[in-house]
Structure formats: C-alpha cells, structure tokens
N, C-alpha and C positions, 0 to 999 in steps of 0.2 A: 498428397497432403499439401495444402497451400504454403507457399514460402512468402514471407513478408519482409521487405526492407523498411526500416523505421525512419527513414529520412523524411517521410511525409507524415506530419502530425496533423491531427484534426484541427479545425478552426480554433477552438478555445485553447488547446495546448500550444498551438503555434503562436497565438496572441500572447500567451503568458511567457513563452520563450523570448518573444520580441521585447518584452519589458526589460530583459536583462542586457540588451545590447543596443547601441545607438541605431537610430533609424537610418536606412540606406539613403545615400545621396540621390540616387536615381532609382526609379521603379519601372519594371516592365509590365506588371499587372497590378490591378487593384481589385480585391475581392471584398464583398460586403456580407457580413454574417450577423445573425441575431445574438444578443447576449443579455444576461441579466441574472439576478438572484433574488428569490423571494424569502426563503427560509434557510437559516443556517442550522445544520444538524451537527452535533458534537457527540461522538461515541465515547463513553466514559467507562473505565474499568476501576473498581474500588476494591481494595483489600485491607484487612486489618493488620495489626502489628505483627501477627504471626504468619502473614501471607495468605490467609484464607479469604476467599471471595465473599463480598458483602452484597446481598441481593434484596434487602428489605427496606431500602430507602425510598422516601417520597419526594415530591417536587420541592417542598419547603426545606429539605435537607441540603439542597444544592444552591450555591451562589456562583453565577457566571460573571466573569470580568472580561470585558472587551476593551483592549487598549488601556487597561488599568481602571476602568470605570465599571461598577457593578450594575447589572441589569435588574430590573424589578422582578420579583418572583412571579407575579401574576402574568408577566409577558413570556414566561418559559413553559413550554409543553414538555412532558416527560413520557417516553415510551419505554417501559422496562419493567423488570429485566426481561431479556430476550427469551429465557426459558419459560416465562409465564405468558407472554404475548407474542409468540413467534409469527403469528399471521399478520400483524400490523405491517403496513408497507415500509415505514421507517426502519423496522427491524429485519426486513427481508435481507437475506445474505447472498452476496455475489462473491464467490470464491475464485481465486486465480492461483496458479502455481507456475513458477519459473524454474526451469531446470538447466543448470549450467553444464554443457557437454564439451567444453573447450579443453585444450591441452593442459592448462594449469590444474585441472581437476583430475587428471589421469591417475595420480597416485592414490586418490581416495574415491575412485569411481565406484568401487564395490559398495562402500558405505553410503555413497550418494544414491546409488540405485536402490539399496535397501530402504533408505530414508524416504525416497519418493513413493515406492510401492507401499510401504507401511502407512504413509500419510493418506494415500488414496483408499486404503482399506479402512482407515479410521474415520473418514468423514461420513456423515449420515447417508444411508442407503438412498440411491436414486438422485443424489445431489448433482446438479449440472455444474461443471467446473471448466474454466478455460485453462488449458495446459499449453505452456510455451517452452519448447526446447530451443536453446541458443548456444552458438559458438560465434563464428563470424557471420553466420546466417541465422535467421529466426524462423521457426516453424510452429504453426499453431494447430492445436487439436482441441476438440470438445470431449470432455470425459463424462460418460454416463454409463448406465448398466449395459447398454447395447454394445459398446466398444471397449469395455473394461479389459478383457483379456488381451486384445490387440495392443492396447497402450502399455499394459504390463510387459508384454513381449518386447515392445519397442524400447522401453526403459532399460530392460535387462540386456539389450543389444548395444547400449551406449559404449563407446570406446574411449572418448576423451581426446579430442584433436581440434586443431585450429585456434584462431584468435578468439577474443572474448568481447562480444558486443552487449555487455550487461546493461549499460545505460539505455541503449536503443531498445533492448527487450522490455525494460520497464516502461519506456514511453509507448511502446506498442500496446502493452496491456492497458495502460491508462487511457489510450485512445479508444480501445474497444469497450471500456466500461464508462466512458465519459457521460453517456446519456442514461445510464442505469440508475434506478432508484434503490433506496435502502443502504445497508451497510456493505462496504466493499473491502474485502480482505485479500491480501496478497501474501502468499508464502513463497520465499525465494531460497532455493538451494544453490549456494554459490560460495566461492572463497572471497568474493567482494572486489576482485580486481577487474578492471576494464582496460582493454588494449586497442580497441579498434572502432569505438562508437562514433557516429556523427554528432550525437547529442553530448554536450559537455556535462561534467559533474555538477556544476552550478545550475545548469538548466534542469537537470534531472531532479535535484533537490527542490527547485521551485515548482516543478510539475507535480511532485508528490505532495508538497504542502498545499497546492491549489486543488488537488483532486479529492481530498477527503478519504483516500484509501488508507487503511491501516495495514502496515507492512510488518510481517514476522520473518526476519531472515533466519534461515538455518545455516549457520556459518561453519565452513570447513577451512582447514589450514592451507589448502592448495599445495603448490610445489615450492613455496618459499618458507624459510625457517621462522620459527617464533622469534619475535623481537626485531626482525629485519624491517627496514623502511617500507618494503612492499607489504609486509604483514600488517604493520601499524596503520598504513594508509588505507588498506582494504578494510580492516576491522573498524576504523574510524568512520568510513562511509556507511557500513552496515549499521553501526550504532546510531549514526545520524538519521538514517532511514527510519529506524524504529522510534527514536525519540521524537522526531518531528511529526510522525504520523500517529503516535499513540500505541505502537506495537511493542515488540520485545524481541531481543536476539537470543537464540539458543544455539549451543555449540555441542553437538553430539560427538563423543569420542569413540563409542562402540555401538554395535547394534542394540545392546541392552538398554541404551539411553533413550531410544526412540519412543517406546511406548509411553513413558512418563512425560516426554516433551509434548507429544500430540494430545495426550489427555489434558494437559495444562491449557493448551490452545483451545481445545473444544470446550472445556469447562468455562474458560474465559468468555468465549463467544456466546455461550448460553446464559451468562450472568451479567452482560453489559447493559448499561443504560444508554439510551439515545435522548439527548436533550435538544429540543428544537425551539428556535426563537427568531423573531424578525428584528433585525438590528435597529437600535435607537436612531442611528445616523442613516437616513434614507439615501444618502449620496453613494452611488456605485462608482467609485473613483479609480478602481483598478489597484488600489493599495492593498498591502498585506496587513490584516488586522490580527493582532495577537490575542489569544484566548487563555484564560486561566479559570479552572473550575475548582472550587473549594466545597468541602462537605462540612456540615455543622457538627456532627459527632467528632470529638477529638480523637487523634491518634490513627485516623484512617489515611491510607495512601491512595492517591488519585492519579490516573494516567489517561491522557487524551492527546489529540493532535495539537500542534502549536498554534494554529490559527487558520485563516482562510483569506482568499483574495476576493475583494468586492469588485466583480467584473462589471464594467459599465453596461447599462441597459440600452435598449434600442439598437441602432445600427453601429456595428464595429467595422471600420475600414482597415484592412490589413494589406500592406504593400509587400509584394514578393520581390526578392532580388533577381 
C-alpha cells in the first residue's frame, strides 16, 4: 500500500499556504503553474425548524451574497436536489474518509473501528471512496467492491499507536481531489488533536476553505478528559472544520449511535442543493470572498461553506524555499 508524506502539496494548495506567510527572501527554484476560476459552486443544506430536510426549493428561493452584496437571481444556476438529479456533474459525489490510528485514539479504538466499518457499509453500493489511515505516517487506499473485505480486515487490525499527523492527512486528501469535479465530502474519524504535522492549523483551515470540500468530523474524546485544554482545542478545530466547510460534527458515544449518524449524513447528501454562479467581480485577486446564502421562505435553516479564494488566472509564479 503506498505511503505518502504530505509535506509536498500540489501547486494550488502550496500557493494558498504561501498566502499565509511572508515571501522568502531568497528562492532556490521558481515554478510556473496555471490558475483560475470560472464558476463558483456552493453546496447548500436546508432544514426546517424541526430539523427536517427541505428539498423542494427553486432558484428564485435562494439569494446569494458575496462579500455582503447580493447576486442577481438570473446569474445563479441551481443543480438540485441531489436525490432528483444525481447524474449532473455538479452533483457528482467524491467521498473521502480519514481514519486516525494514532496513540491518542487507543482507548476508543474499538468504537472507531466499528464506526469506520459501519460507514463503509452504509455508503451506496460500488461507491469509489478514497480512504486514508494516519498516525505519524499517512497511508492511502481506494475503497470499492473488489477490495471491501481486505479494507474491513485492515480496519479491524488497527492498534492505535504513534503520533498524529491530522493536518497533513487532511492536506493529502485535499491534494488528491483538487482537480475533481462535483461535490467533495470528507468524513474524518479522529479526536481532533495533532502532534506532528508539517502543515499548521492556520494553513489547514485556509486549505479547507479554499477547497470547497464539505467536512463531517466524527469526533471521539481521545485519551484526554472532557473539559481539559487539549479536549477544548481539539473540539474547537473539528467544529471549525465543519462550520467553515458547511459540514457538521457528530460525536458517537456507543455503537448504537452510528446508524442514525450515517443515515443523517446520507440523507443530507441526497437532499443538498448546488448553486453555481460567475462572480460579478471578474478580478481573480487571490483574496478570500465570504459567502452567505439566504432562502426566501421564513424559518428555514441554511448551512454552506464560508467562502472561496479567487485564485489569479494565467501564470502563477511560486517560489520554493
């Protein structure tokens, strides 16, 4: 099985990381990459006051605000809900799963194993899925019908050892799906603590915001007590992942919780709207543009990613240290 170290990010992700730090004084290499963005896609989940999914809205029911300014409805395309138009490219689903096998997960490794296997059993049959195991190392696998039993066995052999490269593992997944079309969904089984990554927390959050990936953390307590600084910091990171990407955090306590959690995720994926539009501002300046989506019917709850980066078009020159 291939082993991957995530210190090497793809061109776009490396560029976005570079936005967060000063340019180096000296450069050994200069690489030139293509960049640009034509259409902004926003995946939106809508629920009523009782928490039920709403899947009967039309284009005129949505208002998109970019940096506080509303877009004209006629400039917005709508692909949705996914349950009705699953063959449309913007609604195509790219699923990923990150599985924390580090020492801090040792106390809850059995529940983590059960959670992972139950999730794989719950996803649609023959769904191709990128599976990443991580501790201080990162190991990639492709899940499909042909290697299903082998991956189940591998999950059940997990022991829980080593340091935790959570941020690196997330960046590796983002690198692998950077060129993919459609909706990108990542389910992360972890306690949320990182101890050894080369990528920083701030860089990780920026990469997630830039990627358009919707993150669903399945949060465990790890080997630190509730209310401790470690617990609070780890849970704040997982909450930030979900909030900035439009996903949601779930915290299973026992095996009996898993079925309901996965059904909620699958129902949500089958009822989401994808709104697409070309920005009114044609300048691709590399800035982060904040998004807000409102729905005209009163009393509905809307969830979506926080925004997107307008990556400059044409040639991007990236200097390596």
